[in-house]
N, C-alpha and C positions, 0 to 999 in steps of 0.2 A: 349879565343877559337877563336875568328875573328881575330887573326895576324896570316899573313905570316908563321911568325916564328913561330907560335905553328902547322900550318899545316906539317909544313917540317920538324920538331922534330918528330909530329906523325907520318908522313910518314917514316922515317927513322927507327924509334922504329917497326913500320909495317913489314919491311922487315927485318931485323933484326929476330922479331921473326917468319916469315914466312919460313928462314933457316932454324933456329933453332930446331923447333919444323919438319921441311920436315929431317934435317942431323938424329934428335933423332929416328926417326921414322924406316930412313933406316938402321941406324947404328947398332939399337937394337936389328937385328933377326943376325946381321950381315952377311947380304946376298952379293951373287955376285952382278953384276953391270946388268946381265941381270938377275936374277932371282929376284932383288928387287920388291917390291911391289908399283910399283912407282905411280899408281893413287891413292894406299890410304895413301900415304906420301904424294901428294902433297895435296891433301882431307885435312886433317889433317895440314898441312901448314897454309894453304887458310882459315880454319876455326880459327887458333890460330891469325892472321893477323887482320880478321875484329873482333875479340875478344880485341886485344890489341886495334884498333884504337876506337871501344866502349866504353872500360875502359878509353880512354883518356879523350873521350868527357867527358864521367862518373865523373869523377874525376876532371875535368877544373874550376871548381868553385872557387877554395882557391887561384891557383896560374896565373901566365902566363902561364906554362909550360904543357904539357900533364900528370905529375904525380902529385903527393898530395902537396911533395916538392920543385918538379923542375922550374926555371926558366931560361927564354928560354934569349939569347943574341940578340938585335934587329939589 
């Protein structure tokens, strides 16, 4: 958890999680671009990204990577 590679991998994971969660909220109701609930979608994406970072920290004890079985290249 104290390596630069860990935080790079965790950052990439949180950005992907943010994008996936935001898109899931936006496309779940088939909204138009102007009618989409942007505030709620971005809020859900932000919460998911924070949870991804906290999960990476909580599971970092067993390996160098942000997941339970992952390793990162240095």
